[in-house]
C-alpha positions as CSV (number, residue, x, y, z in Angstrom):
1,W,-3.4,26.5,-19.5
2,C,-1.5,24.9,-22.4
3,D,1.6,26.5,-23.9
4,S,2.9,24.5,-26.9
5,S,5.4,27.2,-27.9
6,Q,7.6,26.5,-24.9
7,R,8.3,23.0,-26.3
8,E,10.6,24.7,-28.8
9,H,13.0,25.7,-26.1
10,N,15.9,23.7,-24.8
11,D,14.6,21.1,-22.4
12,Y,17.6,21.6,-20.1
13,S,16.7,25.3,-19.5
14,H,13.6,24.4,-17.6
15,D,13.0,22.3,-14.6
16,S,9.4,23.0,-13.7
17,M,7.0,20.1,-13.9
18,E,4.6,22.3,-15.9
19,Y,7.2,22.6,-18.7
20,Y,7.5,18.8,-19.1
21,F,3.7,18.6,-19.5
22,G,3.5,21.5,-22.0
23,L,1.8,23.9,-19.5
24,S,2.2,27.5,-18.9
25,H,4.9,28.3,-16.3
26,S,2.6,30.6,-14.3
27,L,0.3,27.7,-13.4
28,D,2.5,26.5,-10.6
29,M,1.9,29.7,-8.7
30,K,-1.8,29.9,-9.5
31,Y,-2.7,26.4,-8.6
32,K,-0.9,25.7,-5.3
33,A,-3.6,23.5,-3.7
34,E,-4.9,20.6,-5.8
35,S,-8.6,19.9,-5.5
36,A,-11.6,18.8,-7.5
37,L,-13.0,22.3,-6.9
38,Q,-9.9,24.2,-8.0
39,T,-11.0,24.6,-11.6
40,P,-14.5,25.1,-13.2
41,L,-14.4,21.6,-14.7
42,F,-16.4,19.9,-11.9
43,F,-19.3,22.3,-12.4
44,L,-19.0,22.1,-16.2
45,L,-19.3,18.3,-15.9
46,Q,-22.6,18.8,-14.1
47,E,-24.0,21.1,-16.7
48,A,-22.5,19.9,-20.0
49,P,-20.9,16.5,-19.3
50,I,-19.9,15.5,-22.9
51,R,-18.3,18.9,-23.6
52,A,-16.5,18.8,-20.3
53,L,-15.3,15.2,-20.8
54,N,-13.9,16.1,-24.2
55,T,-12.2,19.1,-22.8
56,I,-10.5,16.9,-20.1
57,L,-9.5,14.4,-22.7
58,R,-7.9,17.0,-24.9
59,I,-6.0,18.5,-22.0
60,M,-4.8,15.1,-20.7
61,N,-3.9,13.8,-24.2
62,Y,-2.0,16.9,-25.0
63,A,-0.1,17.0,-21.6
64,T,0.7,13.3,-21.8
65,N,2.1,13.7,-25.3
66,C,4.4,16.5,-24.1
67,Y,5.4,14.4,-21.1
68,S,6.1,11.3,-23.2
69,S,8.5,13.3,-25.4
70,S,10.3,15.1,-22.5
71,K,13.5,14.1,-20.9
72,L,11.5,12.5,-18.1
73,A,10.6,9.8,-20.6
74,T,13.5,9.9,-23.1
75,E,16.3,10.0,-20.5
76,Y,14.8,8.7,-17.3
77,S,12.6,6.1,-19.0
78,E,9.5,7.0,-16.9
79,C,7.0,6.1,-19.6
80,S,5.7,2.8,-21.0
81,Q,2.8,1.8,-23.1
82,I,-0.3,-0.2,-22.1
83,E,-3.1,-1.5,-24.2
84,I,-6.8,-1.5,-23.2
85,H,-8.7,-4.3,-24.9
86,F,-12.4,-3.9,-25.5
87,T,-15.1,-6.6,-26.0
88,D,-15.5,-5.7,-29.7
89,G,-11.8,-6.5,-30.3
90,T,-10.6,-2.9,-30.6
91,V,-7.5,-1.8,-28.7
92,Q,-6.6,1.6,-27.2
93,R,-2.9,2.3,-26.6
94,Q,-2.1,4.6,-23.7
95,V,1.1,6.2,-22.3
96,C,1.5,5.1,-18.7
97,S,3.8,5.8,-15.8
98,D,3.8,5.8,-12.0
99,R,3.6,9.6,-12.1
100,L,0.5,9.5,-14.4
101,W,-1.3,6.8,-12.5
102,K,-1.0,8.5,-9.2
103,M,-1.7,12.0,-10.5
104,Y,-5.4,11.9,-9.6
105,R,-4.5,11.1,-6.0
106,G,-1.9,13.8,-5.7
107,T,0.6,11.3,-4.3
108,H,3.4,11.9,-6.9
109,V,5.1,15.0,-8.1
110,A,2.9,16.5,-10.9
111,P,1.4,19.8,-12.1
112,K,-1.3,20.8,-9.6
113,L,-3.5,21.8,-12.5
114,L,-3.6,18.3,-14.0
115,E,-4.1,16.8,-10.6
116,S,-7.1,19.1,-10.1
117,V,-8.5,18.3,-13.5
118,L,-8.4,14.5,-12.7
119,M,-9.8,15.0,-9.2
120,A,-12.8,16.9,-10.7
121,L,-13.3,14.0,-13.1
122,E,-13.2,11.4,-10.4
123,K,-15.5,13.4,-8.1
124,W,-18.1,13.7,-10.9
125,L,-17.8,10.0,-11.9
126,L,-18.2,8.9,-8.2
127,D,-21.4,11.0,-7.9
128,L,-22.7,9.7,-11.2
129,A,-22.0,6.1,-10.2
130,E,-23.9,6.6,-6.9
131,F,-27.1,8.0,-8.4
132,T,-27.4,6.6,-11.9
133,E,-28.0,3.1,-13.4
134,E,-25.2,0.8,-14.5
135,K,-25.7,1.4,-18.2
136,T,-25.1,5.1,-17.9
137,I,-21.9,5.1,-15.8
138,C,-20.5,2.2,-17.9
139,Q,-21.0,4.2,-21.1
140,F,-19.2,7.2,-19.7
141,C,-16.3,5.1,-18.4
142,E,-15.9,3.2,-21.6
143,Y,-16.0,6.4,-23.6
144,L,-13.1,7.8,-21.5
145,L,-11.1,4.6,-21.9
146,R,-11.6,4.6,-25.7
147,K,-10.7,8.2,-26.2
148,S,-7.8,8.6,-23.8
149,A,-4.2,8.3,-24.8
150,S,-3.2,8.7,-21.1
151,A,-3.3,6.1,-18.4
152,A,-4.0,9.0,-16.0
153,I,-7.7,8.8,-17.2
154,T,-7.7,5.0,-16.9
155,A,-6.5,5.3,-13.3
156,V,-9.5,7.5,-12.5
157,V,-11.9,5.0,-14.2
158,L,-10.4,2.2,-12.1
159,S,-11.0,4.2,-8.9
160,V,-14.7,4.4,-9.7
161,V,-14.7,0.6,-10.4
162,I,-13.2,0.0,-7.0
163,A,-15.8,2.3,-5.4
164,Y,-18.8,0.8,-7.2
165,P,-17.8,-2.6,-8.4
166,D,-21.3,-4.0,-8.9
167,K,-22.4,-1.2,-11.2
168,L,-19.1,-1.3,-13.1
169,F,-18.6,-5.0,-13.6
170,P,-18.4,-4.6,-17.4
171,I,-15.6,-2.1,-17.0
172,S,-13.8,-4.5,-14.7
173,C,-13.8,-7.1,-17.4
174,I,-12.2,-4.7,-19.7
175,L,-9.5,-3.5,-17.3
176,L,-8.5,-6.9,-16.0
177,K,-7.2,-7.7,-19.5
178,T,-4.4,-5.1,-19.0
179,K,-1.9,-6.7,-16.7
180,E,0.0,-3.5,-15.9
181,V,-3.2,-2.2,-14.2
182,F,-2.7,-4.6,-11.3
183,V,0.9,-3.4,-10.5
184,F,0.1,0.3,-10.8
185,D,-3.0,-0.1,-8.6
186,I,-0.9,-1.7,-5.9
187,A,1.6,1.2,-6.1
188,R,-1.4,3.6,-5.8
189,L,-2.6,1.8,-2.7
190,Q,0.8,1.9,-1.1
191,A,1.0,5.7,-1.5
192,E,-2.4,6.4,-0.1
193,H,-0.9,7.2,3.4
194,S,0.6,10.4,1.8
195,A,-2.6,11.7,0.2
196,D,-3.3,14.0,3.2
197,F,0.3,15.3,3.6
198,L,0.3,18.9,4.7
199,K,-3.5,19.2,4.2
200,G,-5.2,21.6,6.5
201,T,-2.1,23.6,7.4
202,L,-2.8,26.8,5.4
203,A,-5.9,28.8,6.0
204,S,-5.9,30.0,2.4
205,H,-6.2,26.4,1.2
206,R,-8.9,25.4,3.8
207,W,-11.7,24.9,1.3
208,F,-9.7,22.9,-1.1
209,D,-8.0,20.8,1.6
210,H,-11.3,20.0,3.2
211,E,-12.6,18.6,-0.1
212,R,-9.5,16.5,-0.4
213,M,-9.4,15.2,3.1
214,E,-13.1,14.3,2.9
215,T,-12.6,12.2,-0.3
216,N,-9.3,10.7,0.9
217,A,-11.2,9.3,3.9
218,L,-13.6,7.3,1.7
219,P,-13.4,3.6,2.7
220,F,-12.7,2.3,-0.9
221,R,-9.4,4.1,-0.9
222,K,-8.0,1.1,1.1
223,K,-9.2,-1.4,-1.5
224,Q,-7.4,-2.6,-4.6
225,F,-8.5,-4.0,-7.9
226,E,-7.5,-7.6,-7.0
227,Q,-9.9,-7.6,-4.0
228,V,-12.7,-6.4,-6.3
229,L,-12.1,-9.3,-8.6
230,V,-12.1,-11.8,-5.8
231,D,-15.3,-10.4,-4.4
232,Y,-17.0,-10.9,-7.8
233,Q,-16.4,-14.6,-7.3
234,I,-17.5,-15.1,-3.7
235,E,-19.8,-12.1,-2.8
236,K,-23.3,-12.9,-3.9
237,G,-24.9,-9.6,-2.7
238,I,-28.4,-9.1,-4.2
239,L,-27.7,-11.5,-7.1
240,S,-29.6,-14.7,-7.6
241,E,-27.6,-17.9,-7.9
242,N,-28.1,-17.8,-11.7
243,E,-26.9,-14.2,-11.9
244,L,-23.9,-15.0,-9.8
245,E,-22.9,-17.9,-12.0
246,E,-23.4,-15.8,-15.1
247,R,-21.2,-13.0,-13.7
248,K,-18.5,-15.6,-12.9
249,T,-18.7,-17.0,-16.4
250,Q,-18.2,-13.6,-17.9
251,L,-15.3,-12.9,-15.5
252,Y,-13.6,-16.1,-16.2
253,A,-13.9,-15.6,-19.9
254,A,-12.1,-12.2,-19.5
255,F,-9.4,-13.9,-17.3
256,D,-8.9,-16.6,-19.9
257,E,-8.6,-14.1,-22.7
258,A,-6.1,-12.0,-20.7
259,T,-3.9,-14.9,-19.6
260,Q,-3.4,-16.7,-22.9
261,S,0.3,-15.9,-22.9
262,I,0.8,-15.7,-19.1
263,D,3.8,-18.1,-19.1
264,S,5.8,-15.5,-21.0
265,W,5.0,-12.7,-18.6
266,E,7.2,-11.3,-15.8
267,E,6.5,-13.0,-12.5
268,V,5.0,-9.9,-10.9
269,Y,2.2,-9.9,-13.5
270,Q,1.6,-13.6,-13.3
271,F,1.4,-13.4,-9.5
272,A,-1.4,-10.8,-9.7
273,Y,-3.6,-13.1,-11.8
274,Y,-2.9,-16.1,-9.6
275,R,-4.1,-14.1,-6.6
276,S,-7.2,-12.7,-8.4
277,D,-8.5,-15.8,-10.2
278,L,-10.0,-18.2,-7.6
279,R,-9.7,-21.1,-10.1
280,R,-5.9,-20.7,-9.5
281,R,-6.3,-21.0,-5.7
282,Q,-6.9,-23.7,-3.2
283,I,-10.1,-22.9,-1.3
284,S,-11.3,-24.3,2.0
285,S,-14.2,-23.3,4.3
286,Q,-15.0,-23.6,8.0
287,K,-18.3,-22.8,9.6
288,V,-17.9,-20.2,12.4
289,S,-21.5,-19.6,13.3
290,Q,-25.0,-20.6,12.3
291,D,-25.1,-18.2,9.4
292,R,-21.5,-17.5,8.6
293,V,-18.6,-19.4,7.1
294,M,-14.9,-18.6,7.0
295,I,-13.4,-19.1,3.5
296,S,-9.7,-19.5,3.3
297,V,-8.1,-19.0,-0.1
298,V,-4.4,-19.6,-0.9
299,P,-2.8,-19.1,-4.4
300,D,-1.9,-22.3,-6.1
301,M,0.9,-21.3,-8.5
302,P,4.0,-22.7,-10.2
303,E,7.1,-23.3,-8.1
304,N,9.1,-20.6,-9.7
305,I,6.5,-17.9,-8.9
306,L,5.9,-19.3,-5.4
307,T,9.7,-19.2,-4.7
308,G,10.0,-15.6,-6.0
309,H,7.0,-14.4,-3.9
310,M,7.2,-16.8,-0.9
311,Q,6.1,-14.4,1.8
312,A,3.2,-13.0,-0.2
313,A,2.1,-16.5,-1.4
314,R,1.9,-17.8,2.2
315,H,-0.5,-15.1,3.1
316,V,-4.0,-16.6,3.4
317,F,-6.9,-14.5,2.2
318,Q,-9.7,-15.0,4.6
319,R,-13.2,-13.6,4.5
320,N,-16.3,-14.0,6.7
321,I,-19.4,-14.2,4.4
322,R,-23.0,-14.7,5.1
323,V,-24.4,-18.0,3.8
């Protein structure tokens, strides 16, 4: 799959996406339909998960390194760097871009092979999250975050967080400390409508397309990370009152750590935290039936941010919850 020798050639003599990621040119013909089932990796993850995860990390770290030194980064300024902050104080730096973040969804131009690798990883993690306990799935997700130099892996981890927020609450507390995550996740959500583009049109791709259309239809695809964070603060679920308060305490500690320098941030990042942290919102409630109440939540933010995002700030988040 990887072809490091081609990096020695003139960058302007190639225009294939595979070249920019250090991959063999022949792959664009071999992998025409992206799918979690396109490579052996999904099945390897089931049989030898650690070996498969390390293989995926090596592939993505190598490809991202090639991409970050290509003209897409140096001339077109596609790449930036984000930092993942862990509870033990360690920091993992990752290369990030809109192209990398959307790669696992197939909603940006990227090598089909890398899309398929990430799709296999997501499919396996979603299955694991459904059938295993919180400790196990969190350990795997944190391992990926610590070992990855590519935000493409982090995007996959966030997808699993959105799908199974209760089981991955500790991972949410890690990811919310990276302000760029919010903006990239919104961009991912806005591109979801194109995930099924041209799917099901070619008989030769039927098996792969069916797998993609099935996963694209999962309800959590329409959710975003901000909504998950709000839910942690108002959705009790099966938690006791004490457990809910403990979860909120941990969440607010993560928010406070993340926003120590919020006044120096660009407004788009500040706005995301004002929407997510209910302590920064005005909350009112109205009883709508015997066992349900309507909670209205409006961001309470500085005037400069409110002016810059007037239309979005006026939007009232409303939710019917059982009392």
